[in-house]
C-alpha positions, 0 to 999 in steps of 0.5 A: 434733620441736617441744617439747611443753608442759603447763600447771598452774593452781593456785588458792590462798587468796589468789592464782591461779598458772599455770605452763608446763612443757616435756616434761622438767618444766622450768618455762618461765614462770609468772604470779601474780594476787591474788584477793579474800578477803571477810571480812565477819564473824569466821570467814566467808571468801568469794570469787567464782568469776567473779573467779577465772576472770578471773584465770586467763585473765589469767595464761594470756594473759600466759604465752602472750604471753611464750611463744607456744606455745599450739598445742603445749600438750598439756594443762592440769591444775587444782588449787584450795583445797577451797572450796565453789562454788554455782551455779543451774540455769543455772550462774550464781552464787548468793550465800553472803554476807550481802551478797546479792551473787550474785558472792560464791558461794564459801564458802572452805575456812577458813570456820568458820561451820558449827561447829554443823552439824559438831557435829550431824554428829559427834553422829550417830557415823556410821560414815563419820566414821572416815575423817575421823579420827573427826569431820568438820571445819567446813572440809568441805563437808557441814556447809557445805551444811547451814548453807546449808540452815538459814541461806540457804534461797533459795540452797540451794533454787536451787542445782543445782550444788555444786562443790568449786572444783577441779572447778568449774575443770574444768567451766568449761574443759571443759564437763564436770561431772566430779568428782574422787575427790580432792575428793569423797572427802577433803571430801564422804565419797564412798566411793572404794574402793566408787566410790559415794556413801553414801545413808544418810549424806546422809539421816542428816544431813538432806540427803536432797535431794542424793541425788536424780537420782543425786546430780546436785547434787553429782556423778554422774560421779566420775573418778580423777586421774592417770589417762588421760581424754578430756576436752578444752578447750571450743572457745570457751575454746581460741579465746579463749586461743589454745590448741590445741582438742585440749588435754586437761583433766585430772581435778583435785585439791585444791591440797595434794594436787597439791602432794603429787604435785609434792613426790613428783616433785621428791623422786624427782628430787633423791634420784636424784642423791644417793648415799644410799639412796632412799625409797619413796613411802610414806616421804615426808611432803609438808608443804604449808606456806602460809596453812595446812599439810597433811600428806600421807602415803601407804600401801599399806594403810588406816590409821585414825588418830584426829584425822588425815583418811583413809584415802582410797583413790586421793585422791592417788597411784593404788592407794594410801591417803592420810592427811592431817593439817593446821594451819588456820593456819600462815603466816596465824598467823605473819602475825597474830602479826607484824602485830598486835604494837605494833611492827609499824609500826616493823618496816615502817619499818625494813624498807623495800622491799628485804627480806621480813619473815621475812628481816628478823626472822630476821636480827634474831634472829641478831644478838640471839642473838649479843648475848646470847652464846647458842650458837643463836638457838633458845634465845631463847624459853626463857621464852616458849611458844606454843600455835598453835591460833589458828584451831582444831585440825585435827590431831591433835585434830580440835577446831575450838574449840581456841584459841591460847595464849602464856605469858611475856607482859609489858609489853614492846612492843619490836621485840625482843618481836615477834621473840621471839614470832615465833620462839616461834610458828615453834617452836609450829608445828614442835612441832605438826608433830612431834605430827602425825607421831608420831600417823601413825607410831604407826599404822604410817606410817614417815616418813623424809623431809619434802618441804616445799613452799608459801610457807613454804619461803622462810622459812629459820627455819621450814625449819630449825626443822621439821627440828630439832624433827621430827628428820627430813631436810627437802627443799625448793626454793631460791627457786623454789616450783613443786611445786604447779603442777608437780603440777597440770601432771602432772594434765593430762599424765596425760591425754595419750596419751604417758603413757596406759600409764605408771604413776604412778612412771614419770610422776613419774620422767619429770618428776623425774629429767630435771627441772633444777628438782629439783636446785635444792633444799636438803636439811637434816639435823637439828641434834642440838645443839638436840635436848634444848631442843626436847624440853623445849619439846615437853613444854611444848607438850603440857602447854599442850594438855592444860591448855587441855582441862582448863580448858575442862572446868572452865568448861563449866557457865558 
């Protein structure tokens, strides 16, 4: 019998990635293409849906040229950032940009133009806000659509279709306007447990128009991910890409949530081969760390946690509730600290073409610690402290106007100063990670392992620091970073006849236990030698947080 294949498509902040997996969950081939991020104004981030589709097609063509198995691809699953896509009644793009270019029709997830609209929504104290940690974020869709209504009236009035980007991709490849419970519950306040939109919410926030015609503009048909469905690829698309016309298209997920599924799958696969005790799904925190960071924790009962999004029913794992924490800038913050430093040009010159910036700085810090006769490079930041909310706080404060802070500034502009600030920023992200985990655990979630996925798994300093600061074992893939596209592939696989009668646990076990990729992982345990140092720095982090709130209050009348 011929090998069967599943394809996963992941659209991240700045790139498209497509992976081809065999029936045992092994990644056979992958391809990445960069996509444009338009940043014409501060806090405004925009993209083009046409460019994204073009890059996805390029990736699929590349993969099928190298692995000509298109007739044996059973399914495609899609994930993407929770960005907002605007189309007119003919499904043509509408501009969201001051440029008035209709091809720039996506307000990205990290766009903060709608802070005023988010504040208005939060001022209503609407009951549903308890499902987003007590306050809605400007990164979510209702404030963004309200911003369009108030600031780009023509685009709002002509928009017949508001899609979350993952659902747009499903429509583009299948012709079916199916919205995922994942996207509409987590970012649009859909009531997934009751399986209905909240009419009163949209009326309360002055978007009554969206309730008309059974919510046609934002989604009349809502489906659960990781469940069997009969959606197939469009004939025109299958012919153009050389795919089987019977290829299934799964219900989509937000990229972090697909990563959550992939991370759980690889964790199951890895721990299956260890002699130590196994963990349950609800004891795994999937930490998706790339440009931003998302913290995905599941539970059998709903947990309402201030400053943490959720609980969302079946938004990631069937029959379970999801709580989601986040950092709006993690990898992006590290890049900002590095590239804006006066010694960045020297770093680039020293780096050459044979190393990554992170590897170079990590090695530099090791040498510096040896020169200073320190037991651990961690101690290099004794006099430098960073608070990481340079792009607002998503969790656990849900405060988009929080700012970053650095204590310990001097006139030094050397490469050593850059490296120490970079280290202090890595630590700050880890302290906030601990803060978020503590808030989750305080409400009955019990995290016993962190499954770390995303681009920052390639930064050994970051992975080690998260493990030591949080005092929790950390699991991550070595080199290969396939968790998110694996999660996307599983979304498609769940739609296939073979998995029709199987539970979520059986699905991830099938792909995880047989999966050789799951064995190519690192499993870190906390280094207790730095525990007291990190505890002291964590207390300073908390003081910096509280002092900023005090300072803001002192200045509020000016």
